[in-house]
Backbone atoms as SQL, in Angstrom:
CREATE TABLE atoms (id INTEGER PRIMARY KEY, chain TEXT, resi INTEGER, resn TEXT, atom TEXT, x REAL, y REAL, z REAL);
INSERT INTO atoms VALUES
  (1, 'A', 1, 'MET', 'N', 18.635, 12.048, -4.367),
  (2, 'A', 1, 'MET', 'CA', 18.279, 10.566, -4.180),
  (3, 'A', 1, 'MET', 'C', 18.958, 10.139, -5.431),
  (4, 'A', 2, 'LYS', 'N', 19.748, 8.975, -5.193),
  (5, 'A', 2, 'LYS', 'CA', 20.460, 8.211, -6.291),
  (6, 'A', 2, 'LYS', 'C', 19.533, 7.733, -7.357),
  (7, 'A', 3, 'LYS', 'N', 19.688, 7.904, -8.624),
  (8, 'A', 3, 'LYS', 'CA', 18.852, 7.384, -9.553),
  (9, 'A', 3, 'LYS', 'C', 19.260, 5.995, -9.792),
  (10, 'A', 4, 'SER', 'N', 18.160, 5.001, -9.848),
  (11, 'A', 4, 'SER', 'CA', 18.547, 3.662, -10.065),
  (12, 'A', 4, 'SER', 'C', 17.857, 3.265, -11.451),
  (13, 'A', 5, 'ARG', 'N', 18.482, 2.184, -11.820),
  (14, 'A', 5, 'ARG', 'CA', 18.102, 1.719, -13.163),
  (15, 'A', 5, 'ARG', 'C', 16.893, 0.721, -12.825),
  (16, 'A', 6, 'ASN', 'N', 16.086, 0.650, -14.102),
  (17, 'A', 6, 'ASN', 'CA', 14.996, -0.245, -13.951),
  (18, 'A', 6, 'ASN', 'C', 15.697, -1.676, -14.398),
  (19, 'A', 7, 'THR', 'N', 15.081, -2.723, -13.755),
  (20, 'A', 7, 'THR', 'CA', 15.533, -3.938, -13.763),
  (21, 'A', 7, 'THR', 'C', 14.454, -4.958, -14.137),
  (22, 'A', 8, 'ARG', 'N', 14.754, -6.161, -14.738),
  (23, 'A', 8, 'ARG', 'CA', 13.525, -6.930, -15.101),
  (24, 'A', 8, 'ARG', 'C', 12.745, -7.246, -13.850),
  (25, 'A', 9, 'GLN', 'N', 13.560, -7.455, -12.703),
  (26, 'A', 9, 'GLN', 'CA', 12.906, -7.832, -11.458),
  (27, 'A', 9, 'GLN', 'C', 11.708, -6.639, -10.999),
  (28, 'A', 10, 'ARG', 'N', 12.464, -5.410, -11.102),
  (29, 'A', 10, 'ARG', 'CA', 11.586, -4.369, -10.778),
  (30, 'A', 10, 'ARG', 'C', 10.434, -4.164, -11.607),
  (31, 'A', 11, 'GLY', 'N', 10.585, -4.396, -12.877),
  (32, 'A', 11, 'GLY', 'CA', 9.324, -4.446, -13.826),
  (33, 'A', 11, 'GLY', 'C', 8.400, -5.353, -13.486),
  (34, 'A', 12, 'VAL', 'N', 8.764, -6.589, -13.099),
  (35, 'A', 12, 'VAL', 'CA', 7.833, -7.829, -12.953),
  (36, 'A', 12, 'VAL', 'C', 7.069, -7.365, -11.588),
  (37, 'A', 13, 'ILE', 'N', 7.663, -6.814, -10.453),
  (38, 'A', 13, 'ILE', 'CA', 7.200, -6.517, -9.311),
  (39, 'A', 13, 'ILE', 'C', 6.139, -5.337, -9.598),
  (40, 'A', 14, 'LEU', 'N', 6.561, -4.374, -10.295),
  (41, 'A', 14, 'LEU', 'CA', 5.543, -3.258, -10.674),
  (42, 'A', 14, 'LEU', 'C', 4.298, -3.867, -11.469),
  (43, 'A', 15, 'ASP', 'N', 4.446, -4.895, -12.447),
  (44, 'A', 15, 'ASP', 'CA', 3.350, -5.446, -13.006),
  (45, 'A', 15, 'ASP', 'C', 2.430, -6.118, -12.149),
  (46, 'A', 16, 'ILE', 'N', 3.075, -6.826, -11.169),
  (47, 'A', 16, 'ILE', 'CA', 2.216, -7.658, -10.259),
  (48, 'A', 16, 'ILE', 'C', 1.404, -6.623, -9.460),
  (49, 'A', 17, 'LEU', 'N', 1.907, -5.619, -8.980),
  (50, 'A', 17, 'LEU', 'CA', 1.245, -4.515, -8.272),
  (51, 'A', 17, 'LEU', 'C', 0.152, -3.885, -9.147),
  (52, 'A', 18, 'LYS', 'N', 0.393, -3.676, -10.314),
  (53, 'A', 18, 'LYS', 'CA', -0.586, -3.051, -11.234),
  (54, 'A', 18, 'LYS', 'C', -1.788, -3.968, -11.517),
  (55, 'A', 19, 'GLU', 'N', -1.498, -5.295, -11.579),
  (56, 'A', 19, 'GLU', 'CA', -2.494, -6.262, -11.782),
  (57, 'A', 19, 'GLU', 'C', -3.316, -6.692, -10.582),
  (58, 'A', 20, 'SER', 'N', -2.703, -6.550, -9.500),
  (59, 'A', 20, 'SER', 'CA', -3.390, -6.962, -8.387),
  (60, 'A', 20, 'SER', 'C', -4.537, -6.047, -7.904),
  (61, 'A', 21, 'GLY', 'N', -5.615, -6.550, -7.622),
  (62, 'A', 21, 'GLY', 'CA', -6.674, -5.712, -6.937),
  (63, 'A', 21, 'GLY', 'C', -6.661, -5.755, -5.536),
  (64, 'A', 22, 'ALA', 'N', -5.755, -6.459, -4.992),
  (65, 'A', 22, 'ALA', 'CA', -5.555, -6.604, -3.597),
  (66, 'A', 22, 'ALA', 'C', -4.362, -5.680, -3.253),
  (67, 'A', 23, 'HIS', 'N', -3.983, -5.737, -1.988),
  (68, 'A', 23, 'HIS', 'CA', -2.916, -5.112, -1.424),
  (69, 'A', 23, 'HIS', 'C', -1.883, -6.259, -0.913),
  (70, 'A', 24, 'PRO', 'N', -1.012, -6.763, -1.891),
  (71, 'A', 24, 'PRO', 'CA', -0.107, -7.897, -1.511),
  (72, 'A', 24, 'PRO', 'C', 0.846, -7.679, -0.489),
  (73, 'A', 25, 'THR', 'N', 1.390, -8.528, 0.181),
  (74, 'A', 25, 'THR', 'CA', 2.521, -8.576, 1.058),
  (75, 'A', 25, 'THR', 'C', 3.729, -8.932, 0.202),
  (76, 'A', 26, 'ALA', 'N', 4.894, -8.522, 0.661),
  (77, 'A', 26, 'ALA', 'CA', 6.274, -8.838, -0.050),
  (78, 'A', 26, 'ALA', 'C', 6.136, -10.420, -0.358),
  (79, 'A', 27, 'GLU', 'N', 5.657, -11.182, 0.545),
  (80, 'A', 27, 'GLU', 'CA', 5.773, -12.565, 0.392),
  (81, 'A', 27, 'GLU', 'C', 4.735, -13.138, -0.764),
  (82, 'A', 28, 'MET', 'N', 3.731, -12.293, -0.758),
  (83, 'A', 28, 'MET', 'CA', 2.706, -12.558, -1.947),
  (84, 'A', 28, 'MET', 'C', 3.219, -12.196, -3.258),
  (85, 'A', 29, 'ILE', 'N', 3.978, -11.108, -3.234),
  (86, 'A', 29, 'ILE', 'CA', 4.536, -10.496, -4.567),
  (87, 'A', 29, 'ILE', 'C', 5.714, -11.654, -5.006),
  (88, 'A', 30, 'TYR', 'N', 6.411, -12.068, -4.090),
  (89, 'A', 30, 'TYR', 'CA', 7.549, -12.956, -4.310),
  (90, 'A', 30, 'TYR', 'C', 7.024, -14.252, -4.872),
  (91, 'A', 31, 'ARG', 'N', 5.988, -14.802, -4.388),
  (92, 'A', 31, 'ARG', 'CA', 5.366, -16.130, -4.956),
  (93, 'A', 31, 'ARG', 'C', 4.894, -15.737, -6.493),
  (94, 'A', 32, 'GLU', 'N', 4.217, -14.552, -6.679),
  (95, 'A', 32, 'GLU', 'CA', 3.814, -14.404, -8.077),
  (96, 'A', 32, 'GLU', 'C', 5.121, -14.188, -8.913),
  (97, 'A', 33, 'ALA', 'N', 6.121, -13.412, -8.539),
  (98, 'A', 33, 'ALA', 'CA', 7.317, -13.071, -9.333),
  (99, 'A', 33, 'ALA', 'C', 7.984, -14.384, -9.695),
  (100, 'A', 34, 'ARG', 'N', 8.037, -15.319, -8.848),
  (101, 'A', 34, 'ARG', 'CA', 8.700, -16.586, -9.186),
  (102, 'A', 34, 'ARG', 'C', 8.171, -17.337, -10.299),
  (103, 'A', 35, 'ARG', 'N', 6.799, -17.119, -10.662),
  (104, 'A', 35, 'ARG', 'CA', 6.194, -17.573, -11.741),
  (105, 'A', 35, 'ARG', 'C', 6.963, -17.078, -13.084),
  (106, 'A', 36, 'VAL', 'N', 7.432, -15.703, -12.980),
  (107, 'A', 36, 'VAL', 'CA', 7.973, -15.166, -14.097),
  (108, 'A', 36, 'VAL', 'C', 9.546, -15.390, -14.149),
  (109, 'A', 37, 'ILE', 'N', 10.056, -15.238, -12.868),
  (110, 'A', 37, 'ILE', 'CA', 11.622, -15.269, -12.739),
  (111, 'A', 37, 'ILE', 'C', 11.731, -16.397, -11.636),
  (112, 'A', 38, 'PRO', 'N', 11.913, -17.520, -11.988),
  (113, 'A', 38, 'PRO', 'CA', 12.022, -18.652, -10.827),
  (114, 'A', 38, 'PRO', 'C', 13.037, -18.522, -9.969),
  (115, 'A', 39, 'ASN', 'N', 14.270, -17.866, -10.206),
  (116, 'A', 39, 'ASN', 'CA', 15.304, -17.731, -9.327),
  (117, 'A', 39, 'ASN', 'C', 15.269, -16.314, -8.532),
  (118, 'A', 40, 'ILE', 'N', 14.235, -15.651, -8.529),
  (119, 'A', 40, 'ILE', 'CA', 14.200, -14.464, -7.849),
  (120, 'A', 40, 'ILE', 'C', 14.173, -14.706, -6.370),
  (121, 'A', 41, 'SER', 'N', 14.853, -13.865, -5.527),
  (122, 'A', 41, 'SER', 'CA', 14.894, -14.332, -4.097),
  (123, 'A', 41, 'SER', 'C', 13.926, -13.260, -3.316),
  (124, 'A', 42, 'LEU', 'N', 13.536, -13.689, -2.217),
  (125, 'A', 42, 'LEU', 'CA', 12.610, -12.851, -1.285),
  (126, 'A', 42, 'LEU', 'C', 13.361, -11.443, -1.074),
  (127, 'A', 43, 'GLY', 'N', 14.535, -11.668, -0.760),
  (128, 'A', 43, 'GLY', 'CA', 15.441, -10.361, -0.467),
  (129, 'A', 43, 'GLY', 'C', 15.377, -9.409, -1.655),
  (130, 'A', 44, 'THR', 'N', 15.554, -9.884, -2.880),
  (131, 'A', 44, 'THR', 'CA', 15.556, -9.075, -4.101),
  (132, 'A', 44, 'THR', 'C', 14.161, -8.399, -4.217),
  (133, 'A', 45, 'VAL', 'N', 12.983, -9.051, -3.780),
  (134, 'A', 45, 'VAL', 'CA', 11.744, -8.401, -3.820),
  (135, 'A', 45, 'VAL', 'C', 11.740, -7.399, -2.768),
  (136, 'A', 46, 'TYR', 'N', 12.220, -7.554, -1.665),
  (137, 'A', 46, 'TYR', 'CA', 12.268, -6.549, -0.447),
  (138, 'A', 46, 'TYR', 'C', 13.041, -5.321, -0.836),
  (139, 'A', 47, 'ARG', 'N', 14.161, -5.623, -1.496),
  (140, 'A', 47, 'ARG', 'CA', 15.055, -4.526, -1.875),
  (141, 'A', 47, 'ARG', 'C', 14.204, -3.581, -3.153),
  (142, 'A', 48, 'ASN', 'N', 13.732, -4.347, -3.931),
  (143, 'A', 48, 'ASN', 'CA', 13.079, -3.571, -5.015),
  (144, 'A', 48, 'ASN', 'C', 11.896, -2.890, -4.545),
  (145, 'A', 49, 'LEU', 'N', 11.040, -3.391, -3.620),
  (146, 'A', 49, 'LEU', 'CA', 10.007, -2.727, -3.106),
  (147, 'A', 49, 'LEU', 'C', 10.359, -1.439, -2.403),
  (148, 'A', 50, 'ASN', 'N', 11.557, -1.586, -1.428),
  (149, 'A', 50, 'ASN', 'CA', 11.998, -0.569, -0.806),
  (150, 'A', 50, 'ASN', 'C', 12.493, 0.655, -1.777),
  (151, 'A', 51, 'CYS', 'N', 13.088, 0.173, -2.905),
  (152, 'A', 51, 'CYS', 'CA', 13.470, 1.114, -3.877),
  (153, 'A', 51, 'CYS', 'C', 12.376, 1.966, -4.508),
  (154, 'A', 52, 'LEU', 'N', 11.460, 1.125, -4.905),
  (155, 'A', 52, 'LEU', 'CA', 10.160, 1.771, -5.497),
  (156, 'A', 52, 'LEU', 'C', 9.543, 2.687, -4.654),
  (157, 'A', 53, 'ARG', 'N', 9.477, 2.327, -3.286),
  (158, 'A', 53, 'ARG', 'CA', 8.848, 3.151, -2.333),
  (159, 'A', 53, 'ARG', 'C', 9.714, 4.434, -2.124),
  (160, 'A', 54, 'GLU', 'N', 10.794, 4.400, -2.095),
  (161, 'A', 54, 'GLU', 'CA', 11.752, 5.612, -2.103),
  (162, 'A', 54, 'GLU', 'C', 11.482, 6.535, -3.192),
  (163, 'A', 55, 'GLN', 'N', 11.294, 5.886, -4.400),
  (164, 'A', 55, 'GLN', 'CA', 11.087, 6.643, -5.587),
  (165, 'A', 55, 'GLN', 'C', 9.696, 7.273, -5.778),
  (166, 'A', 56, 'GLY', 'N', 8.724, 6.900, -4.759),
  (167, 'A', 56, 'GLY', 'CA', 7.522, 7.282, -4.844),
  (168, 'A', 56, 'GLY', 'C', 6.575, 6.530, -5.846),
  (169, 'A', 57, 'VAL', 'N', 6.897, 5.456, -6.345),
  (170, 'A', 57, 'VAL', 'CA', 6.150, 4.628, -7.290),
  (171, 'A', 57, 'VAL', 'C', 5.200, 3.591, -6.620),
  (172, 'A', 58, 'VAL', 'N', 5.739, 3.198, -5.357),
  (173, 'A', 58, 'VAL', 'CA', 4.954, 2.228, -4.751),
  (174, 'A', 58, 'VAL', 'C', 4.632, 2.778, -3.380),
  (175, 'A', 59, 'ARG', 'N', 3.554, 2.412, -2.828),
  (176, 'A', 59, 'ARG', 'CA', 3.149, 2.849, -1.561),
  (177, 'A', 59, 'ARG', 'C', 3.101, 1.476, -0.411),
  (178, 'A', 60, 'GLU', 'N', 3.700, 1.804, 0.723),
  (179, 'A', 60, 'GLU', 'CA', 3.777, 0.715, 1.704),
  (180, 'A', 60, 'GLU', 'C', 2.643, 1.089, 2.645),
  (181, 'A', 61, 'ILE', 'N', 1.727, 0.123, 3.031),
  (182, 'A', 61, 'ILE', 'CA', 0.673, 0.217, 3.998),
  (183, 'A', 61, 'ILE', 'C', 1.113, -0.593, 5.086),
  (184, 'A', 62, 'ARG', 'N', 1.206, 0.057, 6.297),
  (185, 'A', 62, 'ARG', 'CA', 1.591, -0.765, 7.473),
  (186, 'A', 62, 'ARG', 'C', 0.239, -0.870, 8.365),
  (187, 'A', 63, 'PRO', 'N', -0.055, -2.148, 8.694),
  (188, 'A', 63, 'PRO', 'CA', -1.098, -2.399, 9.360),
  (189, 'A', 63, 'PRO', 'C', -0.950, -1.934, 10.914),
  (190, 'A', 64, 'SER', 'N', -2.118, -1.596, 11.528),
  (191, 'A', 64, 'SER', 'CA', -2.112, -1.020, 12.843),
  (192, 'A', 64, 'SER', 'C', -1.738, -2.269, 13.935),
  (193, 'A', 65, 'ASP', 'N', -1.941, -3.463, 13.606),
  (194, 'A', 65, 'ASP', 'CA', -1.506, -4.489, 14.510),
  (195, 'A', 65, 'ASP', 'C', -0.257, -5.096, 14.513),
  (196, 'A', 66, 'GLY', 'N', 0.708, -4.443, 13.593),
  (197, 'A', 66, 'GLY', 'CA', 1.972, -4.863, 13.752),
  (198, 'A', 66, 'GLY', 'C', 2.256, -5.963, 12.605),
  (199, 'A', 67, 'GLY', 'N', 1.207, -6.395, 11.733),
  (200, 'A', 67, 'GLY', 'CA', 1.353, -7.461, 10.888),
  (201, 'A', 67, 'GLY', 'C', 2.238, -7.037, 9.742),
  (202, 'A', 68, 'SER', 'N', 2.171, -7.840, 8.740),
  (203, 'A', 68, 'SER', 'CA', 2.968, -7.702, 7.455),
  (204, 'A', 68, 'SER', 'C', 2.565, -6.489, 6.625),
  (205, 'A', 69, 'SER', 'N', 3.341, -5.667, 6.160),
  (206, 'A', 69, 'SER', 'CA', 3.197, -4.567, 5.394),
  (207, 'A', 69, 'SER', 'C', 2.629, -5.120, 4.021),
  (208, 'A', 70, 'ARG', 'N', 1.701, -4.139, 3.606),
  (209, 'A', 70, 'ARG', 'CA', 1.192, -4.498, 2.205),
  (210, 'A', 70, 'ARG', 'C', 1.561, -3.324, 1.371),
  (211, 'A', 71, 'PHE', 'N', 1.518, -3.725, 0.062),
  (212, 'A', 71, 'PHE', 'CA', 1.998, -2.649, -1.021),
  (213, 'A', 71, 'PHE', 'C', 0.843, -2.499, -2.151),
  (214, 'A', 72, 'GLU', 'N', 1.054, -1.289, -2.728),
  (215, 'A', 72, 'GLU', 'CA', 0.190, -0.921, -3.899),
  (216, 'A', 72, 'GLU', 'C', 0.854, 0.057, -4.639),
  (217, 'A', 73, 'GLY', 'N', 0.635, -0.027, -5.879),
  (218, 'A', 73, 'GLY', 'CA', 1.023, 1.054, -6.949),
  (219, 'A', 73, 'GLY', 'C', 0.340, 2.404, -6.773),
  (220, 'A', 74, 'LEU', 'N', 0.851, 3.388, -6.932),
  (221, 'A', 74, 'LEU', 'CA', 0.329, 4.724, -6.502),
  (222, 'A', 74, 'LEU', 'C', -0.804, 4.931, -7.683),
  (223, 'A', 75, 'HIS', 'N', -2.038, 5.599, -7.112),
  (224, 'A', 75, 'HIS', 'CA', -2.976, 5.965, -8.040),
  (225, 'A', 75, 'HIS', 'C', -3.716, 7.020, -7.160),
  (226, 'A', 76, 'MET', 'N', -4.911, 7.303, -7.561),
  (227, 'A', 76, 'MET', 'CA', -5.667, 8.507, -6.975),
  (228, 'A', 76, 'MET', 'C', -5.749, 8.326, -5.363),
  (229, 'A', 77, 'PRO', 'N', -5.590, 9.529, -4.828),
  (230, 'A', 77, 'PRO', 'CA', -5.599, 9.458, -3.448),
  (231, 'A', 77, 'PRO', 'C', -6.816, 8.766, -2.698),
  (232, 'A', 78, 'HIS', 'N', -6.493, 7.984, -1.634),
  (233, 'A', 78, 'HIS', 'CA', -7.707, 7.231, -1.028),
  (234, 'A', 78, 'HIS', 'C', -7.254, 6.768, 0.328),
  (235, 'A', 79, 'ALA', 'N', -8.157, 6.419, 1.013),
  (236, 'A', 79, 'ALA', 'CA', -7.844, 5.917, 2.498),
  (237, 'A', 79, 'ALA', 'C', -7.945, 4.389, 2.537),
  (238, 'A', 80, 'HIS', 'N', -7.663, 3.766, 3.547),
  (239, 'A', 80, 'HIS', 'CA', -7.736, 2.347, 3.725),
  (240, 'A', 80, 'HIS', 'C', -8.586, 1.915, 4.857),
  (241, 'A', 81, 'PHE', 'N', -9.304, 0.888, 4.675),
  (242, 'A', 81, 'PHE', 'CA', -9.978, 0.347, 5.807),
  (243, 'A', 81, 'PHE', 'C', -9.441, -0.859, 6.143),
  (244, 'A', 82, 'HIS', 'N', -9.035, -1.080, 7.428),
  (245, 'A', 82, 'HIS', 'CA', -8.256, -2.261, 7.872),
  (246, 'A', 82, 'HIS', 'C', -9.330, -3.143, 8.809),
  (247, 'A', 83, 'CYS', 'N', -9.639, -4.468, 8.436),
  (248, 'A', 83, 'CYS', 'CA', -10.365, -5.255, 9.189),
  (249, 'A', 83, 'CYS', 'C', -9.607, -5.935, 10.171),
  (250, 'A', 84, 'THR', 'N', -9.868, -5.768, 11.619),
  (251, 'A', 84, 'THR', 'CA', -9.097, -6.353, 12.647),
  (252, 'A', 84, 'THR', 'C', -9.314, -7.950, 12.754),
  (253, 'A', 85, 'ARG', 'N', -10.485, -8.371, 12.166),
  (254, 'A', 85, 'ARG', 'CA', -10.696, -9.754, 12.354),
  (255, 'A', 85, 'ARG', 'C', -9.996, -10.682, 11.177),
  (256, 'A', 86, 'CYS', 'N', -10.360, -10.237, 9.940),
  (257, 'A', 86, 'CYS', 'CA', -9.760, -11.125, 8.883),
  (258, 'A', 86, 'CYS', 'C', -8.561, -10.430, 8.277),
  (259, 'A', 87, 'ASN', 'N', -8.025, -9.392, 8.772),
  (260, 'A', 87, 'ASN', 'CA', -6.956, -8.688, 8.331),
  (261, 'A', 87, 'ASN', 'C', -7.153, -8.020, 6.774),
  (262, 'A', 88, 'GLY', 'N', -8.234, -7.931, 6.470),
  (263, 'A', 88, 'GLY', 'CA', -8.592, -7.386, 4.955),
  (264, 'A', 88, 'GLY', 'C', -8.198, -6.035, 4.898),
  (265, 'A', 89, 'LEU', 'N', -7.894, -5.514, 3.823),
  (266, 'A', 89, 'LEU', 'CA', -7.485, -4.199, 3.526),
  (267, 'A', 89, 'LEU', 'C', -8.090, -3.733, 2.225),
  (268, 'A', 90, 'LEU', 'N', -8.948, -2.789, 2.383),
  (269, 'A', 90, 'LEU', 'CA', -9.940, -2.291, 1.322),
  (270, 'A', 90, 'LEU', 'C', -9.484, -0.810, 1.055),
  (271, 'A', 91, 'ASP', 'N', -9.640, -0.294, -0.157),
  (272, 'A', 91, 'ASP', 'CA', -9.517, 1.012, -0.522),
  (273, 'A', 91, 'ASP', 'C', -10.819, 1.689, -0.351),
  (274, 'A', 92, 'ILE', 'N', -10.746, 2.865, 0.363),
  (275, 'A', 92, 'ILE', 'CA', -11.987, 3.592, 0.603),
  (276, 'A', 92, 'ILE', 'C', -11.931, 5.029, 0.137),
  (277, 'A', 93, 'PRO', 'N', -12.877, 5.907, -0.435),
  (278, 'A', 93, 'PRO', 'CA', -12.594, 7.117, -0.775),
  (279, 'A', 93, 'PRO', 'C', -12.268, 8.050, 0.435),
  (280, 'A', 94, 'LEU', 'N', -11.454, 9.194, 0.135),
  (281, 'A', 94, 'LEU', 'CA', -11.140, 10.039, 1.176),
  (282, 'A', 94, 'LEU', 'C', -12.336, 10.876, 1.455),
  (283, 'A', 95, 'PRO', 'N', -12.615, 11.169, 2.621),
  (284, 'A', 95, 'PRO', 'CA', -13.816, 12.084, 2.941),
  (285, 'A', 95, 'PRO', 'C', -13.713, 13.385, 2.181),
  (286, 'A', 96, 'GLU', 'N', -14.617, 13.969, 1.648),
  (287, 'A', 96, 'GLU', 'CA', -14.572, 14.910, 0.789),
  (288, 'A', 96, 'GLU', 'C', -13.798, 16.276, 1.363),
  (289, 'A', 97, 'PHE', 'N', -14.043, 16.532, 2.685),
  (290, 'A', 97, 'PHE', 'CA', -13.383, 17.544, 3.334),
  (291, 'A', 97, 'PHE', 'C', -11.862, 17.354, 3.281),
  (292, 'A', 98, 'LEU', 'N', -11.211, 16.003, 3.271),
  (293, 'A', 98, 'LEU', 'CA', -9.864, 16.051, 3.274),
  (294, 'A', 98, 'LEU', 'C', -9.354, 16.141, 1.688),
  (295, 'A', 99, 'GLU', 'N', -10.121, 15.837, 0.770),
  (296, 'A', 99, 'GLU', 'CA', -9.838, 15.960, -0.782),
  (297, 'A', 99, 'GLU', 'C', -9.611, 17.453, -1.129),
  (298, 'A', 100, 'THR', 'N', -10.509, 18.190, -0.496),
  (299, 'A', 100, 'THR', 'CA', -10.555, 19.712, -0.881),
  (300, 'A', 100, 'THR', 'C', -9.877, 20.692, 0.098),
  (301, 'A', 101, 'ALA', 'N', -9.471, 20.062, 1.326),
  (302, 'A', 101, 'ALA', 'CA', -8.903, 20.856, 2.390),
  (303, 'A', 101, 'ALA', 'C', -7.796, 21.544, 1.952),
  (304, 'A', 102, 'ARG', 'N', -7.420, 22.663, 2.382),
  (305, 'A', 102, 'ARG', 'CA', -6.203, 23.701, 2.027),
  (306, 'A', 102, 'ARG', 'C', -5.261, 23.426, 3.260),
  (307, 'A', 103, 'PHE', 'N', -5.676, 23.086, 4.398),
  (308, 'A', 103, 'PHE', 'CA', -4.763, 23.057, 5.560),
  (309, 'A', 103, 'PHE', 'C', -3.854, 24.356, 5.764),
  (310, 'A', 104, 'ASP', 'N', -4.576, 25.545, 5.623),
  (311, 'A', 104, 'ASP', 'CA', -3.880, 26.752, 5.727),
  (312, 'A', 104, 'ASP', 'C', -3.154, 26.857, 6.980),
  (313, 'A', 105, 'ASP', 'N', -3.628, 26.511, 8.207),
  (314, 'A', 105, 'ASP', 'CA', -3.016, 26.556, 9.437),
  (315, 'A', 105, 'ASP', 'C', -1.822, 25.755, 9.481),
  (316, 'A', 106, 'VAL', 'N', -2.001, 24.498, 9.061),
  (317, 'A', 106, 'VAL', 'CA', -0.771, 23.710, 9.115),
  (318, 'A', 106, 'VAL', 'C', 0.321, 24.136, 8.118),
  (319, 'A', 107, 'ALA', 'N', -0.052, 24.640, 7.065),
  (320, 'A', 107, 'ALA', 'CA', 0.921, 25.136, 5.900),
  (321, 'A', 107, 'ALA', 'C', 1.706, 26.142, 6.520),
  (322, 'A', 108, 'LYS', 'N', 1.429, 26.895, 7.505),
  (323, 'A', 108, 'LYS', 'CA', 2.129, 27.921, 8.228),
  (324, 'A', 108, 'LYS', 'C', 3.428, 27.299, 8.866),
  (325, 'A', 109, 'ILE', 'N', 3.276, 26.005, 9.152),
  (326, 'A', 109, 'ILE', 'CA', 4.419, 25.385, 10.041),
  (327, 'A', 109, 'ILE', 'C', 4.993, 24.174, 9.512),
  (328, 'A', 110, 'ALA', 'N', 4.273, 23.644, 8.431),
  (329, 'A', 110, 'ALA', 'CA', 4.922, 22.424, 7.768),
  (330, 'A', 110, 'ALA', 'C', 4.530, 22.238, 6.427),
  (331, 'A', 111, 'ALA', 'N', 5.090, 21.630, 5.483),
  (332, 'A', 111, 'ALA', 'CA', 4.891, 21.288, 4.144),
  (333, 'A', 111, 'ALA', 'C', 4.160, 20.009, 4.008),
  (334, 'A', 112, 'ILE', 'N', 2.901, 19.823, 3.806),
  (335, 'A', 112, 'ILE', 'CA', 2.256, 18.634, 3.576),
  (336, 'A', 112, 'ILE', 'C', 2.594, 17.964, 2.285),
  (337, 'A', 113, 'SER', 'N', 3.010, 16.744, 2.353),
  (338, 'A', 113, 'SER', 'CA', 3.125, 15.818, 1.080),
  (339, 'A', 113, 'SER', 'C', 2.199, 14.861, 0.865),
  (340, 'A', 114, 'SER', 'N', 1.451, 14.459, 1.768),
  (341, 'A', 114, 'SER', 'CA', 0.350, 13.411, 1.695),
  (342, 'A', 114, 'SER', 'C', -0.505, 13.325, 2.884),
  (343, 'A', 115, 'ILE', 'N', -1.698, 12.807, 2.677),
  (344, 'A', 115, 'ILE', 'CA', -2.428, 12.446, 3.792),
  (345, 'A', 115, 'ILE', 'C', -2.679, 10.859, 3.894),
  (346, 'A', 116, 'ASP', 'N', -2.456, 10.381, 5.018),
  (347, 'A', 116, 'ASP', 'CA', -2.615, 8.867, 5.188),
  (348, 'A', 116, 'ASP', 'C', -3.679, 8.559, 6.145),
  (349, 'A', 117, 'LEU', 'N', -4.717, 7.961, 5.649),
  (350, 'A', 117, 'LEU', 'CA', -6.011, 7.843, 6.585),
  (351, 'A', 117, 'LEU', 'C', -6.281, 6.311, 6.656),
  (352, 'A', 118, 'HIS', 'N', -6.222, 5.773, 7.747),
  (353, 'A', 118, 'HIS', 'CA', -6.445, 4.295, 8.133),
  (354, 'A', 118, 'HIS', 'C', -7.822, 4.401, 8.931),
  (355, 'A', 119, 'VAL', 'N', -8.870, 3.613, 8.467),
  (356, 'A', 119, 'VAL', 'CA', -10.025, 3.311, 9.172),
  (357, 'A', 119, 'VAL', 'C', -10.029, 1.887, 9.666),
  (358, 'A', 120, 'ILE', 'N', -10.151, 1.723, 11.000),
  (359, 'A', 120, 'ILE', 'CA', -9.867, 0.360, 11.598),
  (360, 'A', 120, 'ILE', 'C', -11.388, 0.002, 12.071),
  (361, 'A', 121, 'GLY', 'N', -11.688, -1.297, 11.996),
  (362, 'A', 121, 'GLY', 'CA', -12.788, -1.878, 12.410),
  (363, 'A', 121, 'GLY', 'C', -12.972, -3.389, 11.961),
  (364, 'A', 122, 'SER', 'N', -14.275, -3.754, 11.873),
  (365, 'A', 122, 'SER', 'CA', -14.729, -5.135, 11.247),
  (366, 'A', 122, 'SER', 'C', -15.458, -4.832, 9.912),
  (367, 'A', 123, 'CYS', 'N', -15.139, -5.588, 8.952),
  (368, 'A', 123, 'CYS', 'CA', -15.786, -5.643, 7.764),
  (369, 'A', 123, 'CYS', 'C', -17.139, -6.298, 7.739),
  (370, 'A', 124, 'SER', 'N', -17.863, -5.832, 6.803),
  (371, 'A', 124, 'SER', 'CA', -19.221, -6.489, 6.878),
  (372, 'A', 124, 'SER', 'C', -19.351, -7.884, 6.987),
  (373, 'A', 125, 'ASN', 'N', -18.349, -8.681, 6.440),
  (374, 'A', 125, 'ASN', 'CA', -18.333, -10.163, 6.539),
  (375, 'A', 125, 'ASN', 'C', -17.913, -10.750, 7.972),
  (376, 'A', 126, 'CYS', 'N', -17.276, -9.835, 8.488),
  (377, 'A', 126, 'CYS', 'CA', -16.738, -10.184, 9.915),
  (378, 'A', 126, 'CYS', 'C', -17.497, -9.686, 11.060),
  (379, 'A', 127, 'ALA', 'N', -18.276, -8.528, 10.888),
  (380, 'A', 127, 'ALA', 'CA', -18.994, -7.951, 11.929),
  (381, 'A', 127, 'ALA', 'C', -20.180, -8.846, 12.320),
  (382, 'A', 128, 'SER', 'N', -20.337, -8.820, 13.743),
  (383, 'A', 128, 'SER', 'CA', -21.409, -9.742, 14.216),
  (384, 'A', 128, 'SER', 'C', -22.711, -9.013, 13.922),
  (385, 'A', 129, 'PRO', 'N', -23.788, -9.774, 13.778),
  (386, 'A', 129, 'PRO', 'CA', -25.162, -9.266, 13.530),
  (387, 'A', 129, 'PRO', 'C', -25.557, -8.126, 14.575),
  (388, 'A', 130, 'GLU', 'N', -25.069, -8.112, 15.751),
  (389, 'A', 130, 'GLU', 'CA', -25.582, -7.177, 16.704),
  (390, 'A', 130, 'GLU', 'C', -25.042, -5.743, 16.567),
  (391, 'A', 131, 'THR', 'N', -23.762, -5.765, 15.640),
  (392, 'A', 131, 'THR', 'CA', -23.115, -4.486, 15.389),
  (393, 'A', 131, 'THR', 'C', -23.608, -3.796, 14.233),
  (394, 'A', 132, 'HIS', 'N', -24.766, -4.434, 13.374),
  (395, 'A', 132, 'HIS', 'CA', -25.246, -3.749, 12.232),
  (396, 'A', 132, 'HIS', 'C', -26.495, -3.001, 12.701);
């Protein structure tokens, strides 16, 4: 992979992701970045997010409903819960068996680089009382 240089725009985007407790879309990152770099373009944000994703510094989370991708800086392995009603996205711990699994049978046919688990449903704010 071609080594790329760190740019001011890339640094601002990374800072936004580090400071965000949410999983912002590229458009949300763009709005925040414009506070620091008023002339940054949405295309520049997308290009830098793609570059950071390819470098393994940023993770792209694609929703199951085809909505806008969300982004996060990489940290401890975890799963995501997607609310189908409010489009909320929450970090949840990986089930213990996935954290410690060795996947011996799969390792014979493939090299596993990551586990990507998405739990889909209604969050407690959106779930109807009869589903509790």
